[in-house]
FITORPA-798624 format. One record per residue (C-alpha): x, y, z. Coordinates in steps of 0.2 Angstrom, whole numbers. Last residue first. Example, Ala and Ser with C-alpha at 12.3 -4.5 7.8 and 13.67 -1.06 7.14 Angstrom:
BEGIN
ATOM     c1     c2     c3
ATOM     68     -5     36
ATOM     62    -22     39
This chain:
BEGIN
ATOM     c1     c2     c3
ATOM    -10   -205     21
ATOM    -19   -188     23
ATOM     -8   -174     30
ATOM    -15   -165     42
ATOM     -8   -151     47
ATOM      1   -145     63
ATOM     -3   -138     75
ATOM     12   -131     82
ATOM     15   -120     68
ATOM      0   -110     70
ATOM      5   -106     89
ATOM     21   -104     86
ATOM     15    -91     74
ATOM      4    -83     85
ATOM     20    -83     97
ATOM     30    -72     83
ATOM     17    -61     82
ATOM     23    -48     96
ATOM     39    -44     88
ATOM     30    -37     72
ATOM     33    -49     58
ATOM     43    -39     42
ATOM     57    -45     43
ATOM     51    -62     51
ATOM     53    -70     34
ATOM     43    -84     31
ATOM     50    -95     16
ATOM     36   -107      5
ATOM     46   -120     -2
ATOM     44   -125    -18
ATOM     59   -114    -25
ATOM     52   -100    -17
ATOM     36    -97    -11
ATOM     32    -81     -2
ATOM     21    -79     14
ATOM      6    -73     21
ATOM      0    -78     37
ATOM    -19    -78     42
ATOM    -25    -73     60
ATOM    -31    -86     65
ATOM    -24    -97     50
ATOM    -33   -101     33
ATOM    -18    -91     24
ATOM     -6   -102     30
ATOM    -14   -117     24
ATOM    -14   -107      7
ATOM      3   -106      8
ATOM      4   -125     11
ATOM     -5   -129     -4
ATOM      2   -118    -15
ATOM     20   -126     -8
ATOM      9   -143    -12
ATOM      6   -153      0
ATOM      8   -171      7
ATOM     28   -170     14
ATOM     25   -154     20
ATOM     40   -140     18
ATOM     43   -122     25
ATOM     56   -112     24
ATOM     62   -103     40
ATOM     70    -86     32
ATOM     85    -78     39
ATOM     88    -59     31
ATOM    100    -47     22
ATOM     93    -31     13
ATOM     87    -27     -4
ATOM     89    -17    -17
ATOM     84    -16    -31
ATOM     72     -4    -35
ATOM     71      8    -19
ATOM     52      8    -18
ATOM     39      3    -30
ATOM     29     -3    -16
ATOM     42    -15     -8
ATOM     56    -14      2
ATOM     63    -31     -1
ATOM     69    -42     11
ATOM     83    -57      4
ATOM     86    -74     11
ATOM     99    -83     20
ATOM     90   -102     26
ATOM     84   -110     42
ATOM     75   -126     36
ATOM     59   -134     36
ATOM     46   -149     43
ATOM     29   -150     43
ATOM     17   -164     46
ATOM     16   -161     66
ATOM     22   -148     71
ATOM     34   -136     69
ATOM     43   -126     86
ATOM     59   -130     86
ATOM     58   -121     68
ATOM     49   -104     76
ATOM     63   -103     88
ATOM     73   -104     72
ATOM     67    -89     63
ATOM     69    -79     78
ATOM     85    -83     80
ATOM     89    -76     61
ATOM     82    -62     65
ATOM     91    -56     76
ATOM    107    -63     68
ATOM     99    -49     55
ATOM     97    -32     65
ATOM     84    -26     63
ATOM     84    -12     54
ATOM     70    -13     40
ATOM     59    -18     57
ATOM     63     -5     64
ATOM     60     11     50
ATOM     45      5     44
ATOM     36      4     62
ATOM     43     22     65
ATOM     44     24     81
ATOM     63     20     81
ATOM     64     38     71
ATOM     61     48     84
ATOM     70     61     74
ATOM     58     76     84
ATOM     55     82     66
ATOM     52     63     60
ATOM     40     56     77
ATOM     31     73     73
ATOM     26     70     56
ATOM     20     51     60
ATOM      7     61     70
ATOM      3     72     58
ATOM     -1     60     46
ATOM     -8     46     55
ATOM    -22     65     58
ATOM    -24     66     40
ATOM    -28     50     38
ATOM    -43     52     50
ATOM    -49     67     43
ATOM    -48     60     23
ATOM    -36     68     10
ATOM    -43     80     -4
ATOM    -46     72    -23
ATOM    -61     79    -27
ATOM    -57     94    -18
ATOM    -42     96    -25
ATOM    -49     95    -46
ATOM    -56    113    -41
ATOM    -39    121    -43
ATOM    -35    136    -29
ATOM    -22    122    -20
ATOM    -13    121    -35
ATOM    -10    139    -40
ATOM     -5    142    -23
ATOM      8    126    -25
ATOM     18    133    -38
ATOM     17    154    -28
ATOM     25    143    -17
ATOM     38    132    -26
ATOM     37    113    -21
ATOM     30    102    -10
ATOM     15     91    -15
ATOM     13     75     -3
ATOM     -2     62    -11
ATOM     -7     53      4
ATOM    -11     35     11
ATOM     -3     32     31
ATOM     15     36     36
ATOM     30     28     36
ATOM     39     41     26
ATOM     47     27     14
ATOM     31     21      8
ATOM     12     26     14
ATOM     12     48     13
ATOM     18     47     -5
ATOM     27     57    -16
ATOM     26     74    -28
ATOM     40     87    -35
ATOM     38    104    -39
ATOM     52    117    -44
ATOM     63    104    -47
ATOM     82    108    -40
ATOM     86    109    -23
ATOM     66    100    -21
ATOM     75     83    -27
ATOM     88     82    -15
ATOM     75     87      1
ATOM     65     72     -6
ATOM     77     61     -3
ATOM     79     46    -14
ATOM     91     43    -10
ATOM     95     37     12
ATOM     84     34     23
ATOM     85     39     39
ATOM     81     53     34
ATOM     66     57     21
ATOM     64     47      7
ATOM     53     50     -7
ATOM     42     35    -13
ATOM     35     41    -31
ATOM     50     53    -35
ATOM     37     60    -44
ATOM     47     79    -52
ATOM     41     94    -62
ATOM     51    104    -69
ATOM     44    120    -74
ATOM     50    129    -88
ATOM     55    144    -93
ATOM     70    141   -106
ATOM     86    145    -98
ATOM     79    136    -79
ATOM     73    123    -89
ATOM     89    115    -95
ATOM     97    121    -80
ATOM     85    109    -70
ATOM     87     97    -83
ATOM    104     97    -78
ATOM    104     95    -61
ATOM     88     82    -64
ATOM    103     72    -71
ATOM     97     64    -89
ATOM     97     48    -92
ATOM    108     32   -100
ATOM    107     14   -102
ATOM    117     -1   -109
ATOM    116     -9    -95
ATOM    105     -9    -83
ATOM     87      0    -79
ATOM     79     -6    -59
ATOM     60     -9    -61
ATOM     46     -4    -48
ATOM     46     14    -45
ATOM     53     20    -62
ATOM     55     39    -54
ATOM     48     53    -66
ATOM     54     66    -70
ATOM     41     78    -78
ATOM     47     93    -90
ATOM     36    109    -92
ATOM     28    120   -101
ATOM     32    117   -119
ATOM     20    125   -131
ATOM     33    139   -139
ATOM     44    122   -143
ATOM     56    112   -133
ATOM     58     95   -141
ATOM     76     98   -146
ATOM     81    104   -129
ATOM     74     88   -121
ATOM     82     75   -133
ATOM    101     86   -132
ATOM     97     80   -111
ATOM    101     62   -119
ATOM     89     48   -113
ATOM     94     31   -116
ATOM     84     13   -112
ATOM     64     16   -118
ATOM     71     32   -132
ATOM     72     50   -130
ATOM     57     59   -130
ATOM     41     59   -128
ATOM     28     72   -127
ATOM     10     74   -118
ATOM     -1     87   -121
ATOM     -9     91   -103
ATOM    -27     90   -100
ATOM    -23     82    -81
ATOM    -32     64    -90
ATOM    -19     62   -101
ATOM     -6     66    -91
ATOM    -13     53    -80
ATOM    -15     40    -94
ATOM      4     45   -102
ATOM     10     39    -82
ATOM      1     21    -82
ATOM     -7     19    -63
ATOM    -14      0    -69
ATOM    -14     -6    -50
ATOM      5     -9    -48
ATOM     13      2    -57
ATOM     14      8    -76
ATOM     27     19    -83
ATOM     32     31    -95
ATOM     49     36    -87
ATOM     59     26   -100
ATOM     49     38   -115
ATOM     59     52   -109
ATOM     47     65   -102
ATOM     42     82   -110
ATOM     25     91   -105
ATOM     17    101   -121
ATOM      2    115   -115
ATOM    -14    113   -112
ATOM    -17    111    -95
ATOM      3    114    -86
ATOM      2    120    -69
ATOM    -17    114    -62
ATOM    -18    102    -71
ATOM      0     94    -71
ATOM     -2     98    -51
ATOM    -18     89    -51
ATOM    -14     71    -59
ATOM      3     72    -49
ATOM     -3     73    -33
ATOM    -20     61    -35
ATOM    -10     49    -40
ATOM      2     51    -26
ATOM    -12     47    -15
ATOM    -27     58     -6
ATOM    -22     74     -8
ATOM     -8     87      6
ATOM     -4    102      1
ATOM     16    110      6
ATOM     24    127      2
ATOM     41    131     -1
ATOM     51    148     -2
ATOM     69    140      1
ATOM     73    123      5
ATOM     83    122     21
ATOM     67    119     29
ATOM     60    103     23
ATOM     56     95     40
ATOM     49    113     45
ATOM     38    113     28
ATOM     33     96     32
ATOM     26    100     47
ATOM     17    117     43
ATOM      6    110     28
ATOM      1     95     41
ATOM     -5    110     48
ATOM    -12    121     38
ATOM    -21    107     25
ATOM    -36    107     31
ATOM    -40    126     28
ATOM    -51    136     40
ATOM    -67    144     42
ATOM    -67    158     54
ATOM    -70    157     72
ATOM    -55    167     74
ATOM    -42    158     84
ATOM    -52    139     83
ATOM    -46    142     65
ATOM    -60    127     58
ATOM    -56    116     44
ATOM    -53    100     55
ATOM    -55    109     72
ATOM    -61     93     80
ATOM    -75     84     83
ATOM    -78     67     92
ATOM    -70     46     91
ATOM    -60     51     77
ATOM    -49     67     91
ATOM    -41     51    104
ATOM    -44     37     92
ATOM    -35     44     76
ATOM    -22     51     87
ATOM    -19     36     97
ATOM    -16     26     82
ATOM     -5     40     75
ATOM      3     38     91
ATOM      5     20     90
ATOM     14     20     74
ATOM      6     12     57
ATOM     12      0     46
ATOM     19      4     31
ATOM     10     -6     16
ATOM     -9     -9     15
ATOM     -4    -30     14
ATOM    -11    -30     -3
ATOM      4    -14     -7
ATOM     19    -23      5
ATOM     28    -11      9
ATOM     42    -24     22
ATOM     39    -34      8
ATOM     50    -51     17
ATOM     33    -63     14
ATOM     28    -64     33
ATOM     19    -54     34
ATOM      4    -56     48
ATOM    -14    -53     41
ATOM    -26    -46     53
ATOM    -44    -44     49
ATOM    -52    -33     33
ATOM    -67    -42     30
ATOM    -69    -57     15
ATOM    -66    -69     28
ATOM    -83    -65     38
ATOM    -89    -72     18
ATOM    -80    -87     19
ATOM    -84    -91     35
ATOM   -103    -90     31
ATOM   -101    -99     18
ATOM    -94   -114     27
ATOM   -108   -113     39
ATOM   -121   -113     23
ATOM   -113   -130     21
ATOM   -115   -138     34
ATOM   -130   -134     34
ATOM   -136   -141     21
ATOM   -125   -157     25
ATOM   -132   -162     39
ATOM   -150   -156     34
ATOM   -148   -168     21
ATOM   -148   -166      3
ATOM   -162   -173    -10
ATOM   -157   -176    -29
ATOM   -165   -175    -47
ATOM   -146   -165    -48
ATOM   -151   -152    -59
ATOM   -168   -149    -47
ATOM   -160   -149    -32
ATOM   -147   -141    -38
ATOM   -156   -125    -42
ATOM   -165   -127    -23
ATOM   -147   -128    -16
ATOM   -144   -109    -25
ATOM   -161   -102    -19
ATOM   -156   -109     -2
ATOM   -137   -101     -1
ATOM   -144    -83     -9
ATOM   -159    -83      5
ATOM   -145    -88     18
ATOM   -135    -75     14
ATOM   -147    -61     11
ATOM   -151    -66     33
ATOM   -134    -64     37
ATOM   -130    -51     30
ATOM   -147    -43     37
ATOM   -141    -49     53
ATOM   -125    -40     54
ATOM   -110    -53     55
ATOM   -100    -54     70
ATOM   -108    -71     76
ATOM   -115    -82     58
ATOM   -104    -98     61
ATOM   -110   -100     81
ATOM   -128    -97     75
ATOM   -124   -106     60
ATOM   -117   -119     69
ATOM   -136   -119     83
ATOM   -148   -119     70
ATOM   -159   -105     73
ATOM   -152    -99     54
ATOM   -159   -115     48
ATOM   -178   -111     57
ATOM   -178    -91     50
ATOM   -172    -96     31
ATOM   -186   -109     30
ATOM   -179   -127     29
ATOM   -177   -138     12
ATOM   -183   -156     15
ATOM   -198   -152      5
ATOM   -189   -148    -11
ATOM   -188   -167    -18
ATOM   -205   -171    -10
ATOM   -210   -157    -26
ATOM   -200   -165    -40
């Protein structure tokens, strides 16, 4: 048994192998040492089980693969060719250059995050972005805004601050679950309010809400069905009618609008919701085209109550996200929509996309073939469910690779390329691909795939 282990090198010796050194480049020394120790421990166990020694070459080769795998677990660029503009797994809305420049400029040093430069006293981190949101929504009277880390947090803190211990009425058709296990009933329970369901899954009438109101009712909650679109034998109550009922019965109308659109996007507009709902929550990294954030806009006195809730501090937005959000707000106020990557990509001309896909196709290397096909891009991220945008895609195939293997090969590129599998082909949709990334795609495709005969 001892002889089987004698060729296992010491940690410091195998780390000095040239191939290992190259694979470990850019990884911290402590991480490399830990990876190597764990690897050698597994080698010892493997040898003990198999009763067979491993060569130095095989150990080095396997360790190199282990190090490369660890490097790929880090955040790195991915080319989004899925056709899903707000792809949650890929970070949703790409940030505009102005936001990145502001983060770089102010983030490298100190800045007045919570300091009033006029008085020298402590200020609020929400002041600047709240003022800009209020300007953007200036048609709404008596308005204020506060920002937290994401929209789930916005819903949670708004309900806790305004409705804890009281009943909140929600249609059964709006008790949704979206990605990551965000369930409306669970968020409501965490807020301390008492959920009161009305109607059925597919049909809820105004009378259902009216009949459910008791002395313990504090609010009606409207939830935008982010990830699905209900069709057929359905019925729901317009917010205008719910607003009137809430006013008659002295209740609050709170609306989680989800993606929350501003011009140039159409409904669901935040301004439309605020004309009727007392409090509206929405995301910063969806149709707004900014960083992850949960925005709470609404009646000034109610927002003031939310600002004083202790939970707000636990959910507060990070300083770098605030800097990016401020820059994106300025673009909206200046109507510089084409400087927002999300809008620029969503509004790309179909013929331009077809031309780009054809260029990719003309550079296919060995082991690859494909066709240019019409397709439909989607907004994604729970935004505009059921709506699509016409596009074109390169539909890739390989003679001896399955569609899953071909998709995996694309993900192993540098940078990784994400497509989507449709009818045993991997579709690469230029809709979400930044024009500057076309040459990277061409470079990978030109090399082709090694197909075994």
